[in-house]
N, C-alpha and C positions, 0 to 999 in steps of 0.2 A: 889334485884327485879329480878323476873321470866321475861324473854321476852315472850310479847304473840306469841301465837302459829300461825303459817302462815295462817290459816284458818280464825282466828279471825282477823287479819289485812286485808285480802282479802276481809271479808265482811263490815269492816268498810271503805274500799276504794270504795267499789262499793256503799255503802251507801251515799257517798259524802265526805268522808275526804282521799281526793286524797293526799294530803301531806304525810300520812302515807306509801305510796307506798316506798319512800326513804328508810324505814326500811328494805324493801324486798330487795331493792337494796343494802344497807350496808351487809346484811346477805349473799347475794349470788354473789356478784360483783366479788370477788377473783377467786372462783371457774369457773365462766363464762368465766372470762378472760382465765384463764389456757387452758381451752377447745378450748377457739377460737385460743389461740396462737399456741396448739399443732397441730391445723389444717392448720394455715396459716403461722406460723413461721416467722411472721413479726408482730411487737410490736404496730405499727399505726393502720393496718389493723384488728389487733385482737380487741383493744380498740374501734375502729369504730362498727366493728361487735356486740361486746357487749352493744355498745349504741343503736344500731338498735334494736337489741334482746330484750332490758329492753323497749323499746318504742313499740314492737309489743306486748310484755307481757302486757303492761298496757292498749294497746288500745283493747285487747282481753280479757281480764280478766274477764268479766262476761261470755265469754265462758269456761272457766276454770270449770269443774264439780266436781272436788277434788275427784276424783275416784284414782288419784296416787298423790304422793306428789307433792307439789309446785316446787320443785327444778327439779324432774323429767319433768315435764312440761315446766320449764324454759331452762333446759339445752337442750330440744329436740329443743325449739327454736333457743337457740344459735346454736346449731350443723347445723342445716338446713339453718341458715342465714348464717354462716360460709362456709358451703360447697357451697352454691349458690355462694359467694364472691370469694372463691376458684377459681370455674368453670369461672367467668369472667376474672379473673387476671391472670390465668397461661396456658399456654402451653408450660412451660419449664422442662427439667429434670436436675436435680441435679447431678453434678459431684461429686463422693466421692473423698476427698483429703485424702490419707494416712498417711502423715504426720501429719495430725491434731490428731491422734492416737498415735503418740508417746510415749512411756511411761518413766518417768525418771527414772534412774537407782536409785535403793534403796537398801539399805542393811537390809536384813531381821531381823538384830536383833536391829533396831530402833522402833520396836512394831508396825510395819506395817504387815497386814496380804496377804500374797502370793505377797507381792511385792508392795503392794498398802496401803498408808495410808487411812483413812476414806474419806477424802477431795477428793485425787486423784480418789477413785473408784467412788466418786459421779459425779464427773467431767466426768469420762470416761463416766457413764451410759447417763447423761445429752448428753454428743456428738453422742453415739449411737442412743439415741431418736431422734436427728434432722434428722438423716440418713434414718431412717425408714419410709416406706411408711405413708402415713397422716392417712389411716384408723387403722395402727397399733398403731402410736402415740395415736390416741383419745381412743382407746380399754384401751392401759395400763394406760392413764391418768385417765379415768373413775373407772378403776377398783381398781387403787392402791391409786392415790392420792383424789380421790371422796369416795373412797372406796364403789363404787355402787355395787350392786350383779349383777349377770347375768339378772334377771328379767329387773331390773332397766336399764342396758345398752340397753335391747331389745326394752324398751320402748323409750328409747332416740334415739337410732341409727336405730331401724327398722329392725335391722339383728335378723335371727333366733338365738333361744339360743343355738343349736348345732353349729353353723356357729361362735358364739362369744367364744366359749369355743375352738372351733379349732385355730380360729385367735389369741386368747391371749396366747396360746401354741405356736403357730408359733412365733410369735412376741418376746415372752420370748427367744424363742431357737434363733432367730437372734441375738438377745443382746448377749446371752452366747457364739455362736458363732464368734461374733465380738471382743468380751473380749479374747477368747481364741488365735486369730489370733494375737491381741497384744502381749499377753505374753504367751508362752508355758508352764510358772509355774504357770497360774492360772487355777486350774482346774474349770469345768462347776458349780460345786455347790457353789464355793468361793464367787460370787457375786450375790445376789439376789435381786430384786427390793422390796422395801418396800414402 
């Protein structure tokens, strides 16, 4: 059975079938949470922000003009809600704990690549993402996890397209440089974010 298109569901919700909004929540909840979590780095705060964002989307569904994808419009609401929440709750600086990046000794003959097996490489990238600045985490999440294009990221964040490209390049470079510092045996091209 084919899933109804977002536009069909939206039209039905606006027409009074309000319970159908749950289908949109089910469809976009995971990525909305991932985006909020990358901004806030706190599970409870991210869950609260996602809930608030869905409430805002529901309340303003009639304002959605369907010129962009519903997901783009929703992620813009999540992004703005999370940024506002972050401004309220933080003025702290995160200290980088270098011990968190200790790489276990591996014998290259065990099938690992450049001393890292797939799980270790993934864990290292996740740790690197956690210490990146908020905006870098957001852009990498949107580009790689959500597979959003530059135009869609522009619509979500409001950043210029050229700025997004530069920031993505720099964020990837920061991760590569961090991995290189961890192990001199890891060339820059060996671990790419997928």
